[in-house]
C-alpha positions in Angstrom: -116.2 -25.4 -117.9 -117.1 -26.5 -121.4 -113.9 -26.8 -123.4 -113.1 -28.9 -126.4 -109.5 -29.3 -127.4 -109.0 -29.3 -131.1 -106.0 -30.5 -133.2 -103.4 -27.7 -133.0 -101.6 -28.2 -136.3 -98.2 -26.5 -136.3 -98.8 -24.2 -133.3 -97.2 -20.8 -133.4 -94.7 -20.1 -130.7 -95.6 -17.0 -128.8 -91.9 -15.8 -128.9 -91.7 -15.0 -125.3 -87.9 -14.6 -125.4 -85.7 -12.1 -127.2 -82.5 -13.2 -128.8 -80.7 -11.8 -125.7 -82.7 -14.3 -123.6 -84.7 -11.6 -121.9 -88.3 -12.8 -121.3 -91.1 -11.0 -123.1 -94.6 -10.5 -121.5 -97.3 -12.8 -122.7 -100.7 -11.7 -123.9 -102.2 -12.0 -120.4 -99.5 -9.9 -118.8 -100.1 -7.1 -121.3 -103.8 -7.3 -120.9 -103.5 -6.8 -117.2 -101.2 -3.9 -117.8 -103.9 -2.4 -120.0 -106.5 -2.8 -117.2 -108.1 -6.0 -118.4 -107.8 -8.8 -115.9 -108.9 -12.0 -117.7 -110.7 -14.9 -115.9 -109.6 -18.5 -116.3 -111.2 -19.1 -119.7 -110.2 -15.7 -121.1 -106.7 -16.6 -120.1 -107.0 -19.9 -121.9 -108.0 -18.1 -125.1 -105.2 -15.5 -124.8 -102.6 -18.1 -124.3 -103.9 -20.6 -126.9 -101.5 -21.7 -129.6 -104.3 -22.9 -131.9 -104.2 -22.0 -135.5 -108.0 -22.1 -135.7 -110.2 -21.4 -132.7 -113.9 -21.1 -131.9 -115.2 -19.2 -128.9 -118.9 -20.1 -128.4 -120.0 -18.1 -125.4 -122.7 -16.4 -123.4 -123.6 -12.8 -123.8 -121.7 -10.3 -121.6 -118.7 -12.7 -121.1 -116.2 -10.3 -122.6 -115.4 -12.0 -125.9 -114.9 -8.7 -127.7 -112.5 -7.4 -125.0 -110.7 -10.8 -125.1 -110.5 -10.5 -128.9 -109.2 -6.9 -128.7 -106.5 -8.1 -126.3 -105.5 -10.9 -128.8 -105.3 -8.3 -131.6 -103.4 -5.7 -129.6 -100.8 -8.3 -128.4 -100.2 -9.5 -132.0 -99.6 -6.1 -133.6 -97.3 -4.9 -130.7 -95.3 -8.1 -130.1 -95.0 -9.4 -133.6 -93.7 -6.6 -135.8 -95.0 -6.5 -139.4 -98.2 -8.3 -138.4 -101.5 -7.8 -140.3 -104.6 -8.3 -138.2 -108.1 -8.1 -139.7 -111.3 -7.7 -137.7 -114.6 -8.7 -139.3 -118.1 -8.4 -137.9 -121.7 -8.1 -139.1 -121.3 -4.3 -139.4 -118.5 -1.8 -139.7 -119.6 -0.2 -136.5 -119.0 -3.5 -134.6 -115.6 -4.1 -136.1 -114.7 -0.4 -135.4 -115.6 -0.9 -131.7 -113.2 -3.9 -131.4 -110.4 -2.0 -133.1 -111.0 1.0 -130.8 -110.7 -1.3 -127.7 -107.5 -2.7 -129.1 -106.1 0.8 -129.7 -106.9 1.7 -126.1 -105.0 -1.4 -124.9 -102.0 -0.6 -127.1 -101.9 3.0 -125.7 -101.9 1.6 -122.2 -99.1 -0.8 -123.0 -96.8 2.2 -123.7 -97.5 4.2 -120.6 -94.3 5.0 -118.7 -92.1 3.9 -121.6 -92.3 6.8 -124.0 -95.6 5.7 -125.5 -96.6 3.7 -128.6 -97.4 5.9 -131.6 -100.7 4.8 -133.1 -102.1 6.2 -136.4 -104.4 5.2 -139.2 -103.0 3.2 -142.1 -104.0 5.8 -144.6 -106.0 3.3 -146.7 -108.9 2.0 -144.6 -111.5 3.9 -142.7 -111.3 1.7 -139.6 -107.6 0.9 -139.0 -104.5 1.5 -137.0 -100.8 1.3 -137.8 -97.7 1.1 -135.6 -94.1 2.1 -136.2 -93.1 -1.5 -136.1 -94.9 -2.1 -139.4 -97.9 -3.8 -137.9 -101.5 -2.9 -139.0 -105.0 -3.7 -137.8 -108.0 -3.2 -140.1 -111.7 -3.4 -139.3 -113.9 -4.4 -142.2 -117.6 -3.8 -143.0 -120.0 -6.7 -143.2 -120.2 -6.7 -147.0 -118.2 -9.3 -148.9 -118.2 -7.1 -152.0 -116.1 -4.5 -150.3 -113.5 -6.6 -148.4 -111.5 -8.1 -151.2 -108.0 -6.9 -151.8 -106.4 -7.5 -148.5 -103.7 -10.2 -148.3 -101.0 -11.6 -146.1 -103.3 -11.6 -143.0 -101.6 -13.1 -139.9 -104.7 -13.1 -137.7 -108.3 -13.0 -138.6 -110.9 -12.3 -135.9 -114.5 -12.7 -136.7 -116.7 -11.1 -134.0 -120.4 -12.1 -133.7 -119.6 -14.8 -136.2 -123.0 -16.5 -136.0 -124.5 -13.3 -137.5 -121.9 -12.9 -140.3 -122.9 -14.0 -143.7 -121.3 -17.1 -145.2 -120.3 -15.2 -148.3 -118.3 -12.7 -146.2 -116.4 -15.5 -144.4 -115.7 -17.2 -147.7 -114.2 -13.9 -149.0 -112.0 -13.5 -145.9 -110.4 -16.9 -145.6 -108.1 -16.6 -148.7 -106.4 -13.6 -147.1 -104.8 -16.1 -144.7 -103.2 -18.2 -147.4 -99.7 -17.0 -147.9 -98.7 -16.4 -144.2 -100.9 -19.4 -143.2 -102.5 -17.1 -140.7 -104.6 -17.8 -137.6 -108.4 -17.4 -137.4 -110.7 -17.1 -134.4 -114.5 -17.2 -134.6 -116.2 -15.6 -131.6 -119.9 -15.5 -131.0 -123.0 -16.2 -129.1 -124.7 -19.1 -131.1 -127.7 -18.5 -133.3 -129.1 -20.9 -135.9 -128.2 -24.6 -136.6 -126.7 -23.6 -140.0 -124.0 -21.3 -141.3 -120.2 -21.4 -141.1 -120.0 -20.8 -137.4 -122.3 -23.7 -136.6 -120.7 -25.9 -139.1 -117.2 -25.3 -137.8 -118.4 -25.9 -134.3 -120.4 -29.0 -134.9 -118.5 -30.6 -137.9 -115.2 -28.8 -138.2 -113.3 -31.8 -136.8 -109.9 -31.7 -135.1 -108.6 -28.7 -137.0 -110.4 -26.4 -134.5 -109.9 -25.7 -130.8 -113.4 -25.2 -129.3 -114.1 -23.2 -126.2 -117.6 -23.0 -124.8 -118.7 -20.7 -122.0 -122.1 -20.7 -120.4 -123.4 -17.9 -118.3 -123.4 -20.2 -115.3 -119.6 -20.5 -115.7 -119.0 -16.7 -115.7 -118.3 -15.3 -112.3 -119.6 -11.9 -113.3 -123.2 -13.1 -114.0 -125.3 -13.8 -111.0 -127.8 -16.7 -110.6 -130.6 -14.2 -109.7 -130.0 -12.3 -113.0 -130.2 -15.5 -115.0 -133.4 -16.7 -113.3 -135.0 -13.3 -114.1 -133.8 -13.4 -117.7 -135.1 -16.9 -118.3 -138.6 -15.7 -117.1 -138.4 -12.6 -119.3 -137.0 -13.9 -122.6 -138.2 -17.5 -122.7 -136.4 -20.8 -122.9 -135.2 -20.7 -126.5 -133.6 -17.2 -126.4 -132.2 -18.0 -122.9 -130.5 -21.2 -124.1 -129.0 -19.3 -127.1 -127.9 -16.1 -125.3 -126.8 -17.5 -122.0 -126.2 -21.2 -122.2 -124.3 -21.2 -125.5 -126.6 -23.7 -127.2 -127.4 -23.9 -130.9 -131.2 -24.1 -130.9 -133.3 -25.0 -133.9 -135.1 -21.9 -135.3 -138.8 -22.4 -134.4 -139.8 -20.6 -137.7 -137.8 -23.1 -139.8 -139.9 -25.4 -142.0 -137.6 -28.4 -141.5 -135.3 -29.6 -138.7 -131.7 -28.9 -139.7 -130.5 -32.4 -139.0 -133.3 -33.8 -141.1 -132.3 -31.6 -144.0 -128.6 -32.5 -143.6 -129.3 -36.2 -143.5 -131.6 -36.0 -146.6 -129.0 -34.0 -148.6 -126.3 -36.6 -147.7 -128.6 -39.3 -149.0 -129.6 -37.5 -152.2 -133.3 -37.1 -151.2 -135.4 -34.8 -153.4 -137.1 -31.8 -151.9 -140.6 -33.4 -152.3 -139.5 -36.5 -150.5 -137.9 -34.4 -147.8 -141.2 -32.6 -147.2 -143.0 -36.0 -146.8 -140.3 -37.2 -144.4 -140.7 -34.1 -142.3 -144.5 -34.3 -142.3 -144.4 -37.9 -141.2 -141.8 -37.1 -138.4 -143.9 -34.3 -137.0 -147.1 -36.4 -137.2 -145.4 -39.2 -135.3 -144.3 -36.7 -132.6 -147.9 -35.5 -132.2 -149.2 -39.0 -131.9 -146.6 -39.8 -129.3 -147.2 -36.7 -127.3 -149.4 -37.1 -124.1 
């Protein structure tokens, strides 16, 4: 299990007790009631108290379903909450909101139901009678501004979301000091998802899930996929590794080190040429 514990600054209590002392169900219990039985790592995510979390995981692990369970729990159990879902496209964010709505509907079975409607403002949205809302946003930073007082921001497929969109979203968390979770299969060794994972420091809780750690993915399937898609794609999609883009002119670490030292672009090109020449000479 690849788990990194980040610094959990001012963790939010889940509020599992009413003033009367009666226990309230936690996110895992409600997920099970909705038909989603989380595995060990999914349970860890749902019960996390982190203010900022990163889920870097294999394909087909269930990250979107886990995120939907987080979102559904927040809007049901914390009245007046505002949850925002972002993704590379509006279709993807709509799919997550749809999953969350299905879970909310399942929560209310046998208890008179939970009325779900749209918020009357956003195309992809839901609103509850307790004052909570959930909004799914398109992947365009020019059209997402205007929302505020966001209590939970979920960024699905974060490695494919543009930096400009993420930068436009973060100020929405300011007043309530809301929580943020980035969830994705890794992609390139640059961008906000990679930077938060590699260099974000103790402010982030990091959870990594490889396909070999997922009980629902067989070894036989993984061996076949490795043969079919190749080593680089396999390491990204199934082993949760950030792999240098083979089409990149420069190694990302070389670029970062050069920028830190104030090296000019011309000098950087010479450094990279010498590095690759040295590697060829050393190769058998």
